[in-house]
HTML snippet that shows the backbone in 3Dmol.js (N, CA, C, O; Angstrom):
<script src="https://3Dmol.org/build/3Dmol-min.js"></script>
<div id="view" style="width:600px;height:400px;position:relative"></div>
<script>
const pdb = `
ATOM      1  N   MET A   1     -23.208  14.618 -10.686  1.00  0.00           N
ATOM      2  CA  MET A   1     -21.859  14.690 -11.302  1.00  0.00           C
ATOM      3  C   MET A   1     -20.981  16.045 -10.777  1.00  0.00           C
ATOM      4  O   MET A   1     -19.771  16.076 -10.556  1.00  0.00           O
ATOM      5  N   ASP A   2     -21.858  17.046 -10.657  1.00  0.00           N
ATOM      6  CA  ASP A   2     -20.867  18.325 -10.437  1.00  0.00           C
ATOM      7  C   ASP A   2     -20.168  17.946  -9.670  1.00  0.00           C
ATOM      8  O   ASP A   2     -19.037  17.894 -10.154  1.00  0.00           O
ATOM      9  N   SER A   3     -20.192  17.671  -8.809  1.00  0.00           N
ATOM     10  CA  SER A   3     -18.880  17.802  -7.855  1.00  0.00           C
ATOM     11  C   SER A   3     -17.703  16.938  -8.571  1.00  0.00           C
ATOM     12  O   SER A   3     -16.591  17.460  -8.661  1.00  0.00           O
ATOM     13  N   LEU A   4     -17.881  15.856  -8.995  1.00  0.00           N
ATOM     14  CA  LEU A   4     -16.797  15.401  -9.457  1.00  0.00           C
ATOM     15  C   LEU A   4     -16.296  16.033 -10.997  1.00  0.00           C
ATOM     16  O   LEU A   4     -15.194  15.716 -11.445  1.00  0.00           O
ATOM     17  N   SER A   5     -17.071  16.809 -11.632  1.00  0.00           N
ATOM     18  CA  SER A   5     -16.523  17.704 -12.875  1.00  0.00           C
ATOM     19  C   SER A   5     -15.729  18.661 -11.851  1.00  0.00           C
ATOM     20  O   SER A   5     -14.523  18.802 -12.052  1.00  0.00           O
ATOM     21  N   ALA A   6     -16.280  19.273 -10.855  1.00  0.00           N
ATOM     22  CA  ALA A   6     -15.186  20.091  -9.839  1.00  0.00           C
ATOM     23  C   ALA A   6     -14.016  19.588  -9.397  1.00  0.00           C
ATOM     24  O   ALA A   6     -13.024  20.143  -9.868  1.00  0.00           O
ATOM     25  N   LEU A   7     -13.771  18.453  -8.420  1.00  0.00           N
ATOM     26  CA  LEU A   7     -12.614  17.846  -8.487  1.00  0.00           C
ATOM     27  C   LEU A   7     -11.798  17.570  -9.484  1.00  0.00           C
ATOM     28  O   LEU A   7     -10.634  17.288  -9.197  1.00  0.00           O
ATOM     29  N   GLN A   8     -12.308  17.591 -11.183  1.00  0.00           N
ATOM     30  CA  GLN A   8     -11.175  16.971 -12.192  1.00  0.00           C
ATOM     31  C   GLN A   8     -10.783  18.520 -12.718  1.00  0.00           C
ATOM     32  O   GLN A   8      -9.649  18.710 -13.158  1.00  0.00           O
ATOM     33  N   SER A   9     -11.765  19.632 -12.659  1.00  0.00           N
ATOM     34  CA  SER A   9     -11.400  20.706 -12.940  1.00  0.00           C
ATOM     35  C   SER A   9     -10.308  21.489 -12.023  1.00  0.00           C
ATOM     36  O   SER A   9      -9.766  22.517 -12.429  1.00  0.00           O
ATOM     37  N   LEU A  10     -10.045  20.944 -10.813  1.00  0.00           N
ATOM     38  CA  LEU A  10      -9.003  21.225  -9.367  1.00  0.00           C
ATOM     39  C   LEU A  10      -7.657  19.874 -10.176  1.00  0.00           C
ATOM     40  O   LEU A  10      -6.545  19.899  -9.648  1.00  0.00           O
ATOM     41  N   GLY A  11      -7.795  19.195 -10.951  1.00  0.00           N
ATOM     42  CA  GLY A  11      -6.584  18.572 -10.982  1.00  0.00           C
ATOM     43  C   GLY A  11      -6.899  17.527 -10.020  1.00  0.00           C
ATOM     44  O   GLY A  11      -5.792  17.243  -9.564  1.00  0.00           O
ATOM     45  N   LEU A  12      -8.140  16.463  -9.188  1.00  0.00           N
ATOM     46  CA  LEU A  12      -7.681  15.793  -8.897  1.00  0.00           C
ATOM     47  C   LEU A  12      -8.805  14.804  -9.661  1.00  0.00           C
ATOM     48  O   LEU A  12      -9.916  15.033 -10.140  1.00  0.00           O
ATOM     49  N   THR A  13      -7.829  13.370  -9.522  1.00  0.00           N
ATOM     50  CA  THR A  13      -8.727  12.297 -10.315  1.00  0.00           C
ATOM     51  C   THR A  13      -9.010  10.834  -9.086  1.00  0.00           C
ATOM     52  O   THR A  13      -8.333  10.551  -8.097  1.00  0.00           O
ATOM     53  N   LEU A  14      -9.845  10.362  -9.454  1.00  0.00           N
ATOM     54  CA  LEU A  14      -9.954   9.216  -8.526  1.00  0.00           C
ATOM     55  C   LEU A  14      -9.209   8.218  -9.046  1.00  0.00           C
ATOM     56  O   LEU A  14      -9.082   7.933 -10.237  1.00  0.00           O
ATOM     57  N   PRO A  15      -8.649   7.620  -7.966  1.00  0.00           N
ATOM     58  CA  PRO A  15      -7.850   6.106  -8.477  1.00  0.00           C
ATOM     59  C   PRO A  15      -8.787   5.068  -8.783  1.00  0.00           C
ATOM     60  O   PRO A  15      -9.989   4.901  -8.578  1.00  0.00           O
ATOM     61  N   SER A  16      -7.552   4.197  -9.530  1.00  0.00           N
ATOM     62  CA  SER A  16      -8.418   3.374 -10.638  1.00  0.00           C
ATOM     63  C   SER A  16      -8.719   1.935  -9.705  1.00  0.00           C
ATOM     64  O   SER A  16      -7.845   1.701  -8.870  1.00  0.00           O
ATOM     65  N   PRO A  17      -9.844   0.979  -9.770  1.00  0.00           N
ATOM     66  CA  PRO A  17      -9.909  -0.378  -9.429  1.00  0.00           C
ATOM     67  C   PRO A  17      -8.645  -0.725  -9.218  1.00  0.00           C
ATOM     68  O   PRO A  17      -8.324  -0.768  -8.030  1.00  0.00           O
ATOM     69  N   ALA A  18      -7.843  -0.981  -9.987  1.00  0.00           N
ATOM     70  CA  ALA A  18      -6.500  -1.797 -10.135  1.00  0.00           C
ATOM     71  C   ALA A  18      -5.877  -1.121  -8.404  1.00  0.00           C
ATOM     72  O   ALA A  18      -5.606  -1.781  -7.401  1.00  0.00           O
ATOM     73  N   TYR A  19      -5.817   0.348  -8.603  1.00  0.00           N
ATOM     74  CA  TYR A  19      -4.997   0.828  -7.656  1.00  0.00           C
ATOM     75  C   TYR A  19      -5.833   0.707  -6.258  1.00  0.00           C
ATOM     76  O   TYR A  19      -5.092   0.710  -5.276  1.00  0.00           O
ATOM     77  N   LEU A  20      -6.768   0.635  -6.065  1.00  0.00           N
ATOM     78  CA  LEU A  20      -8.041   0.137  -4.980  1.00  0.00           C
ATOM     79  C   LEU A  20      -7.407  -1.132  -4.749  1.00  0.00           C
ATOM     80  O   LEU A  20      -6.588  -1.141  -3.830  1.00  0.00           O
ATOM     81  N   ALA A  21      -7.542  -1.896  -5.194  1.00  0.00           N
ATOM     82  CA  ALA A  21      -7.413  -3.563  -5.046  1.00  0.00           C
ATOM     83  C   ALA A  21      -5.637  -3.704  -4.375  1.00  0.00           C
ATOM     84  O   ALA A  21      -5.249  -4.355  -3.406  1.00  0.00           O
ATOM     85  N   GLY A  22      -4.806  -2.778  -5.377  1.00  0.00           N
ATOM     86  CA  GLY A  22      -3.569  -3.187  -4.625  1.00  0.00           C
ATOM     87  C   GLY A  22      -3.387  -2.662  -3.130  1.00  0.00           C
ATOM     88  O   GLY A  22      -3.120  -3.369  -2.158  1.00  0.00           O
ATOM     89  N   ALA A  23      -3.592  -1.220  -3.138  1.00  0.00           N
ATOM     90  CA  ALA A  23      -3.788  -0.325  -1.888  1.00  0.00           C
ATOM     91  C   ALA A  23      -4.515  -1.469  -0.950  1.00  0.00           C
ATOM     92  O   ALA A  23      -4.014  -1.638   0.161  1.00  0.00           O
ATOM     93  N   LEU A  24      -5.719  -2.309  -1.333  1.00  0.00           N
ATOM     94  CA  LEU A  24      -6.438  -2.849  -0.024  1.00  0.00           C
ATOM     95  C   LEU A  24      -5.567  -4.300   0.246  1.00  0.00           C
ATOM     96  O   LEU A  24      -5.488  -4.752   1.388  1.00  0.00           O
ATOM     97  N   LEU A  25      -4.864  -5.045  -1.021  1.00  0.00           N
ATOM     98  CA  LEU A  25      -4.432  -6.013  -0.965  1.00  0.00           C
ATOM     99  C   LEU A  25      -2.932  -5.841   0.226  1.00  0.00           C
ATOM    100  O   LEU A  25      -2.776  -6.415   1.304  1.00  0.00           O
ATOM    101  N   PHE A  26      -2.162  -5.016  -0.352  1.00  0.00           N
ATOM    102  CA  PHE A  26      -0.847  -4.528  -0.009  1.00  0.00           C
ATOM    103  C   PHE A  26      -1.243  -4.164   1.771  1.00  0.00           C
ATOM    104  O   PHE A  26      -0.800  -4.803   2.724  1.00  0.00           O
ATOM    105  N   GLY A  27      -2.019  -3.180   1.832  1.00  0.00           N
ATOM    106  CA  GLY A  27      -2.430  -2.781   3.675  1.00  0.00           C
ATOM    107  C   GLY A  27      -2.735  -3.916   4.117  1.00  0.00           C
ATOM    108  O   GLY A  27      -2.186  -4.096   5.204  1.00  0.00           O
ATOM    109  N   LEU A  28      -3.610  -5.132   3.659  1.00  0.00           N
ATOM    110  CA  LEU A  28      -3.747  -5.885   4.788  1.00  0.00           C
ATOM    111  C   LEU A  28      -2.787  -6.983   4.641  1.00  0.00           C
ATOM    112  O   LEU A  28      -2.488  -7.613   5.655  1.00  0.00           O
ATOM    113  N   ILE A  29      -2.354  -7.244   3.704  1.00  0.00           N
ATOM    114  CA  ILE A  29      -0.633  -7.827   4.067  1.00  0.00           C
ATOM    115  C   ILE A  29       0.480  -7.135   5.065  1.00  0.00           C
ATOM    116  O   ILE A  29       1.096  -7.871   5.836  1.00  0.00           O
ATOM    117  N   GLY A  30       0.652  -6.183   5.053  1.00  0.00           N
ATOM    118  CA  GLY A  30       1.068  -5.218   5.932  1.00  0.00           C
ATOM    119  C   GLY A  30       1.078  -5.251   7.069  1.00  0.00           C
ATOM    120  O   GLY A  30       2.062  -5.416   7.790  1.00  0.00           O
ATOM    121  N   MET A  31      -0.593  -5.019   7.542  1.00  0.00           N
ATOM    122  CA  MET A  31      -1.374  -5.543   8.554  1.00  0.00           C
ATOM    123  C   MET A  31      -0.910  -6.853   9.071  1.00  0.00           C
ATOM    124  O   MET A  31      -0.635  -6.773  10.268  1.00  0.00           O
ATOM    125  N   ALA A  32      -0.728  -8.066   8.549  1.00  0.00           N
ATOM    126  CA  ALA A  32      -0.571  -9.224   9.135  1.00  0.00           C
ATOM    127  C   ALA A  32       0.708  -9.213   9.295  1.00  0.00           C
ATOM    128  O   ALA A  32       1.004  -9.902  10.272  1.00  0.00           O
ATOM    129  N   ALA A  33       1.890  -8.604   8.629  1.00  0.00           N
ATOM    130  CA  ALA A  33       3.124  -8.890   9.177  1.00  0.00           C
ATOM    131  C   ALA A  33       3.126  -8.218  10.208  1.00  0.00           C
ATOM    132  O   ALA A  33       3.650  -8.817  11.148  1.00  0.00           O
ATOM    133  N   TRP A  34       2.494  -6.493  10.604  1.00  0.00           N
ATOM    134  CA  TRP A  34       3.268  -5.803  11.626  1.00  0.00           C
ATOM    135  C   TRP A  34       2.667  -6.932  12.666  1.00  0.00           C
ATOM    136  O   TRP A  34       3.436  -7.190  13.593  1.00  0.00           O
ATOM    137  N   TRP A  35       1.504  -7.596  12.663  1.00  0.00           N
ATOM    138  CA  TRP A  35       0.632  -7.847  13.861  1.00  0.00           C
ATOM    139  C   TRP A  35       1.781  -9.310  14.436  1.00  0.00           C
ATOM    140  O   TRP A  35       2.154  -9.554  15.583  1.00  0.00           O
ATOM    141  N   ARG A  36       2.168 -10.228  12.858  1.00  0.00           N
ATOM    142  CA  ARG A  36       3.093 -11.079  13.226  1.00  0.00           C
ATOM    143  C   ARG A  36       4.754 -10.625  14.009  1.00  0.00           C
ATOM    144  O   ARG A  36       5.458 -11.099  14.901  1.00  0.00           O
ATOM    145  N   GLY A  37       4.807  -9.699  13.267  1.00  0.00           N
ATOM    146  CA  GLY A  37       6.396  -9.213  13.929  1.00  0.00           C
ATOM    147  C   GLY A  37       6.384  -8.528  15.285  1.00  0.00           C
ATOM    148  O   GLY A  37       7.394  -8.274  15.941  1.00  0.00           O
ATOM    149  N   LYS A  38       5.070  -8.243  15.650  1.00  0.00           N
ATOM    150  CA  LYS A  38       5.062  -8.148  17.135  1.00  0.00           C
ATOM    151  C   LYS A  38       4.661  -8.781  18.048  1.00  0.00           C
ATOM    152  O   LYS A  38       4.848  -8.708  19.262  1.00  0.00           O
ATOM    153  N   LYS A  39       3.976  -9.553  17.295  1.00  0.00           N
ATOM    154  CA  LYS A  39       3.832 -11.103  18.083  1.00  0.00           C
ATOM    155  C   LYS A  39       5.632 -11.605  18.740  1.00  0.00           C
ATOM    156  O   LYS A  39       6.174 -11.510  19.841  1.00  0.00           O
ATOM    157  N   THR A  40       5.977 -12.027  17.674  1.00  0.00           N
ATOM    158  CA  THR A  40       7.108 -12.718  17.161  1.00  0.00           C
ATOM    159  C   THR A  40       8.073 -11.812  18.279  1.00  0.00           C
ATOM    160  O   THR A  40       8.498 -12.436  19.252  1.00  0.00           O
ATOM    161  N   GLN A  41       8.425 -10.332  18.147  1.00  0.00           N
ATOM    162  CA  GLN A  41       9.740  -9.635  18.520  1.00  0.00           C
ATOM    163  C   GLN A  41      10.436  -9.789  17.630  1.00  0.00           C
ATOM    164  O   GLN A  41      11.614 -10.071  17.850  1.00  0.00           O
ATOM    165  N   GLN A  42       9.899  -9.644  16.150  1.00  0.00           N
ATOM    166  CA  GLN A  42      11.001  -9.403  15.302  1.00  0.00           C
ATOM    167  C   GLN A  42      10.846  -7.871  14.228  1.00  0.00           C
ATOM    168  O   GLN A  42      10.154  -7.769  13.215  1.00  0.00           O
ATOM    169  N   ARG A  43      11.642  -6.919  14.794  1.00  0.00           N
ATOM    170  CA  ARG A  43      11.525  -5.818  14.420  1.00  0.00           C
ATOM    171  C   ARG A  43      11.490  -5.463  12.762  1.00  0.00           C
ATOM    172  O   ARG A  43      10.936  -4.430  12.385  1.00  0.00           O
ATOM    173  N   ARG A  44      12.072  -6.324  11.876  1.00  0.00           N
ATOM    174  CA  ARG A  44      12.447  -6.367  10.209  1.00  0.00           C
ATOM    175  C   ARG A  44      10.994  -6.312  10.055  1.00  0.00           C
ATOM    176  O   ARG A  44      10.424  -5.324   9.592  1.00  0.00           O
ATOM    177  N   THR A  45      10.193  -7.727  10.573  1.00  0.00           N
ATOM    178  CA  THR A  45       8.626  -7.894  10.029  1.00  0.00           C
ATOM    179  C   THR A  45       8.054  -7.086  10.075  1.00  0.00           C
ATOM    180  O   THR A  45       7.475  -6.659   9.076  1.00  0.00           O
ATOM    181  N   ARG A  46       7.953  -6.445  11.420  1.00  0.00           N
ATOM    182  CA  ARG A  46       7.149  -4.920  11.770  1.00  0.00           C
ATOM    183  C   ARG A  46       7.376  -4.002  11.254  1.00  0.00           C
ATOM    184  O   ARG A  46       6.458  -3.454  10.644  1.00  0.00           O
ATOM    185  N   TRP A  47       8.710  -3.406  11.256  1.00  0.00           N
ATOM    186  CA  TRP A  47       8.551  -2.363  10.133  1.00  0.00           C
ATOM    187  C   TRP A  47       8.674  -2.418   8.680  1.00  0.00           C
ATOM    188  O   TRP A  47       8.590  -1.438   7.940  1.00  0.00           O
ATOM    189  N   LEU A  48       8.915  -3.840   8.251  1.00  0.00           N
ATOM    190  CA  LEU A  48       8.179  -4.196   6.604  1.00  0.00           C
ATOM    191  C   LEU A  48       6.745  -3.846   6.396  1.00  0.00           C
ATOM    192  O   LEU A  48       6.231  -3.139   5.528  1.00  0.00           O
ATOM    193  N   GLY A  49       6.055  -4.705   7.698  1.00  0.00           N
ATOM    194  CA  GLY A  49       4.629  -4.277   7.702  1.00  0.00           C
ATOM    195  C   GLY A  49       3.898  -2.524   7.651  1.00  0.00           C
ATOM    196  O   GLY A  49       3.161  -1.841   6.939  1.00  0.00           O
ATOM    197  N   LEU A  50       4.719  -2.427   8.967  1.00  0.00           N
ATOM    198  CA  LEU A  50       4.370  -0.729   8.427  1.00  0.00           C
ATOM    199  C   LEU A  50       4.076  -0.290   7.321  1.00  0.00           C
ATOM    200  O   LEU A  50       3.000   0.139   6.904  1.00  0.00           O
ATOM    201  N   ALA A  51       5.592  -0.456   6.565  1.00  0.00           N
ATOM    202  CA  ALA A  51       5.772   0.094   4.906  1.00  0.00           C
ATOM    203  C   ALA A  51       4.686  -0.069   3.869  1.00  0.00           C
ATOM    204  O   ALA A  51       4.183   0.582   2.953  1.00  0.00           O
ATOM    205  N   LEU A  52       4.531  -1.591   4.618  1.00  0.00           N
ATOM    206  CA  LEU A  52       3.405  -2.135   3.314  1.00  0.00           C
ATOM    207  C   LEU A  52       1.648  -1.274   3.650  1.00  0.00           C
ATOM    208  O   LEU A  52       0.686  -0.970   2.944  1.00  0.00           O
ATOM    209  N   MET A  53       1.966  -1.170   4.969  1.00  0.00           N
ATOM    210  CA  MET A  53       0.511  -0.088   5.001  1.00  0.00           C
ATOM    211  C   MET A  53       0.425   1.083   4.736  1.00  0.00           C
ATOM    212  O   MET A  53      -0.678   1.565   4.479  1.00  0.00           O
ATOM    213  N   LEU A  54       1.691   1.926   4.730  1.00  0.00           N
ATOM    214  CA  LEU A  54       1.726   3.529   4.582  1.00  0.00           C
ATOM    215  C   LEU A  54       2.367   3.919   3.268  1.00  0.00           C
ATOM    216  O   LEU A  54       2.307   5.092   2.900  1.00  0.00           O
ATOM    217  N   TYR A  55       2.960   3.023   2.562  1.00  0.00           N
ATOM    218  CA  TYR A  55       3.492   3.274   1.014  1.00  0.00           C
ATOM    219  C   TYR A  55       2.800   4.001   0.044  1.00  0.00           C
ATOM    220  O   TYR A  55       3.178   5.003  -0.564  1.00  0.00           O
ATOM    221  N   PRO A  56       0.985   2.952  -0.096  1.00  0.00           N
ATOM    222  CA  PRO A  56       0.184   3.434  -1.165  1.00  0.00           C
ATOM    223  C   PRO A  56      -0.608   4.741  -0.931  1.00  0.00           C
ATOM    224  O   PRO A  56      -1.611   5.061  -1.569  1.00  0.00           O
ATOM    225  N   TYR A  57       0.170   5.710   0.415  1.00  0.00           N
ATOM    226  CA  TYR A  57      -0.769   6.796   0.823  1.00  0.00           C
ATOM    227  C   TYR A  57       0.318   7.835  -0.023  1.00  0.00           C
ATOM    228  O   TYR A  57      -0.055   9.006  -0.094  1.00  0.00           O
ATOM    229  N   VAL A  58       1.614   7.496  -0.658  1.00  0.00           N
ATOM    230  CA  VAL A  58       2.325   8.156  -1.309  1.00  0.00           C
ATOM    231  C   VAL A  58       2.968   7.730  -2.605  1.00  0.00           C
ATOM    232  O   VAL A  58       3.797   8.319  -3.300  1.00  0.00           O
ATOM    233  N   VAL A  59       2.313   6.425  -2.775  1.00  0.00           N
ATOM    234  CA  VAL A  59       2.909   6.365  -4.474  1.00  0.00           C
ATOM    235  C   VAL A  59       1.568   6.675  -5.353  1.00  0.00           C
ATOM    236  O   VAL A  59       0.588   6.025  -4.990  1.00  0.00           O
ATOM    237  N   PRO A  60       1.375   7.526  -6.404  1.00  0.00           N
ATOM    238  CA  PRO A  60       0.436   7.840  -7.330  1.00  0.00           C
ATOM    239  C   PRO A  60       0.200   6.884  -8.276  1.00  0.00           C
ATOM    240  O   PRO A  60      -0.936   6.413  -8.314  1.00  0.00           O
ATOM    241  N   GLN A  61       1.079   6.464  -9.102  1.00  0.00           N
ATOM    242  CA  GLN A  61       0.855   5.196 -10.416  1.00  0.00           C
ATOM    243  C   GLN A  61       0.519   3.730  -9.423  1.00  0.00           C
ATOM    244  O   GLN A  61       0.841   3.173  -8.374  1.00  0.00           O
ATOM    245  N   THR A  62      -0.115   3.642 -10.280  1.00  0.00           N
ATOM    246  CA  THR A  62      -0.198   2.086  -9.798  1.00  0.00           C
ATOM    247  C   THR A  62       0.548   0.914 -10.246  1.00  0.00           C
ATOM    248  O   THR A  62       0.578  -0.141  -9.612  1.00  0.00           O
ATOM    249  N   TRP A  63       1.204   1.140 -11.457  1.00  0.00           N
ATOM    250  CA  TRP A  63       2.649   0.472 -11.723  1.00  0.00           C
ATOM    251  C   TRP A  63       3.229   0.270 -10.528  1.00  0.00           C
ATOM    252  O   TRP A  63       3.364  -0.831  -9.996  1.00  0.00           O
ATOM    253  N   LEU A  64       3.640   1.491 -10.012  1.00  0.00           N
ATOM    254  CA  LEU A  64       4.633   1.391  -8.895  1.00  0.00           C
ATOM    255  C   LEU A  64       4.282   1.301  -7.772  1.00  0.00           C
ATOM    256  O   LEU A  64       5.229   1.420  -6.995  1.00  0.00           O
ATOM    257  N   LEU A  65       3.126   1.106  -7.200  1.00  0.00           N
ATOM    258  CA  LEU A  65       2.068   0.775  -6.380  1.00  0.00           C
ATOM    259  C   LEU A  65       2.284  -0.677  -6.477  1.00  0.00           C
ATOM    260  O   LEU A  65       2.401  -1.101  -5.327  1.00  0.00           O
ATOM    261  N   TYR A  66       2.393  -1.655  -7.360  1.00  0.00           N
ATOM    262  CA  TYR A  66       2.543  -3.301  -7.429  1.00  0.00           C
ATOM    263  C   TYR A  66       4.269  -3.521  -7.418  1.00  0.00           C
ATOM    264  O   TYR A  66       4.854  -4.517  -6.994  1.00  0.00           O
ATOM    265  N   LEU A  67       4.871  -2.325  -7.994  1.00  0.00           N
ATOM    266  CA  LEU A  67       6.448  -2.892  -7.769  1.00  0.00           C
ATOM    267  C   LEU A  67       7.278  -2.750  -6.589  1.00  0.00           C
ATOM    268  O   LEU A  67       8.211  -3.446  -6.188  1.00  0.00           O
ATOM    269  N   VAL A  68       6.581  -1.387  -5.972  1.00  0.00           N
ATOM    270  CA  VAL A  68       7.102  -1.487  -4.395  1.00  0.00           C
ATOM    271  C   VAL A  68       6.789  -2.477  -3.202  1.00  0.00           C
ATOM    272  O   VAL A  68       7.492  -2.881  -2.276  1.00  0.00           O
ATOM    273  N   GLY A  69       5.138  -2.784  -3.657  1.00  0.00           N
ATOM    274  CA  GLY A  69       4.618  -3.584  -2.825  1.00  0.00           C
ATOM    275  C   GLY A  69       5.429  -4.905  -3.235  1.00  0.00           C
ATOM    276  O   GLY A  69       6.249  -5.400  -2.462  1.00  0.00           O
ATOM    277  N   ALA A  70       5.235  -5.286  -4.122  1.00  0.00           N
ATOM    278  CA  ALA A  70       6.320  -6.509  -4.861  1.00  0.00           C
ATOM    279  C   ALA A  70       7.453  -7.156  -4.496  1.00  0.00           C
ATOM    280  O   ALA A  70       7.778  -8.343  -4.529  1.00  0.00           O
ATOM    281  N   ALA A  71       8.345  -5.526  -3.916  1.00  0.00           N
ATOM    282  CA  ALA A  71       9.343  -5.663  -3.680  1.00  0.00           C
ATOM    283  C   ALA A  71       9.647  -5.850  -2.238  1.00  0.00           C
ATOM    284  O   ALA A  71      10.677  -6.428  -1.891  1.00  0.00           O
ATOM    285  N   LEU A  72       8.704  -5.334  -1.302  1.00  0.00           N
ATOM    286  CA  LEU A  72       8.340  -4.884   0.427  1.00  0.00           C
ATOM    287  C   LEU A  72       7.591  -6.641   0.893  1.00  0.00           C
ATOM    288  O   LEU A  72       7.417  -7.059   2.038  1.00  0.00           O
ATOM    289  N   CYS A  73       7.357  -7.181  -0.078  1.00  0.00           N
ATOM    290  CA  CYS A  73       6.455  -8.645   0.150  1.00  0.00           C
ATOM    291  C   CYS A  73       7.727  -9.431   0.085  1.00  0.00           C
ATOM    292  O   CYS A  73       7.900 -10.034   1.145  1.00  0.00           O
ATOM    293  N   VAL A  74       8.792  -9.658  -0.898  1.00  0.00           N
ATOM    294  CA  VAL A  74       9.816 -10.297  -1.399  1.00  0.00           C
ATOM    295  C   VAL A  74      11.033 -10.079  -0.025  1.00  0.00           C
ATOM    296  O   VAL A  74      11.772 -10.894   0.528  1.00  0.00           O
ATOM    297  N   GLY A  75      10.832  -8.695   0.169  1.00  0.00           N
ATOM    298  CA  GLY A  75      11.664  -8.343   1.852  1.00  0.00           C
ATOM    299  C   GLY A  75      11.066  -8.807   2.681  1.00  0.00           C
ATOM    300  O   GLY A  75      11.347  -8.240   3.737  1.00  0.00           O
ATOM    301  N   LEU A  76       9.947  -9.999   2.883  1.00  0.00           N
ATOM    302  CA  LEU A  76       8.918 -10.079   4.035  1.00  0.00           C
ATOM    303  C   LEU A  76       9.665 -11.934   4.224  1.00  0.00           C
ATOM    304  O   LEU A  76      10.195 -12.641   5.080  1.00  0.00           O
ATOM    305  N   TRP A  77       9.266 -11.981   2.887  1.00  0.00           N
ATOM    306  CA  TRP A  77       9.651 -13.561   2.366  1.00  0.00           C
ATOM    307  C   TRP A  77      10.812 -13.726   2.660  1.00  0.00           C
ATOM    308  O   TRP A  77      10.860 -14.739   3.358  1.00  0.00           O
ATOM    309  N   LEU A  78      12.200 -13.131   2.471  1.00  0.00           N
ATOM    310  CA  LEU A  78      13.699 -13.320   2.742  1.00  0.00           C
ATOM    311  C   LEU A  78      13.850 -12.939   3.857  1.00  0.00           C
ATOM    312  O   LEU A  78      14.983 -13.167   4.282  1.00  0.00           O
ATOM    313  N   GLY A  79      12.779 -12.136   4.963  1.00  0.00           N
ATOM    314  CA  GLY A  79      13.490 -12.180   6.511  1.00  0.00           C
ATOM    315  C   GLY A  79      12.875 -12.394   7.219  1.00  0.00           C
ATOM    316  O   GLY A  79      13.271 -12.456   8.383  1.00  0.00           O
TER     317      GLY A  79
END
`;
const viewer = $3Dmol.createViewer("view");
viewer.addModel(pdb, "pdb");
viewer.setStyle({}, {cartoon: {color: "spectrum"}});
viewer.zoomTo();
viewer.render();
</script>
């Protein structure tokens, strides 16, 4: 536990289980969309899939992760 307290003293915190589950969920949806876009030659689907896979690395809040992920999924659904 000393390493955990050392990381917390540096201002680093571990993500919540809800954040990890959302990142995994949207990453898997993004991977499936990217593969489908590649197979069917649909550029929009491929780029939205790539965005779904990568955006969790830059979104720090859990609520924002789910909001952006839902918006990108709606973009996939409508496209």
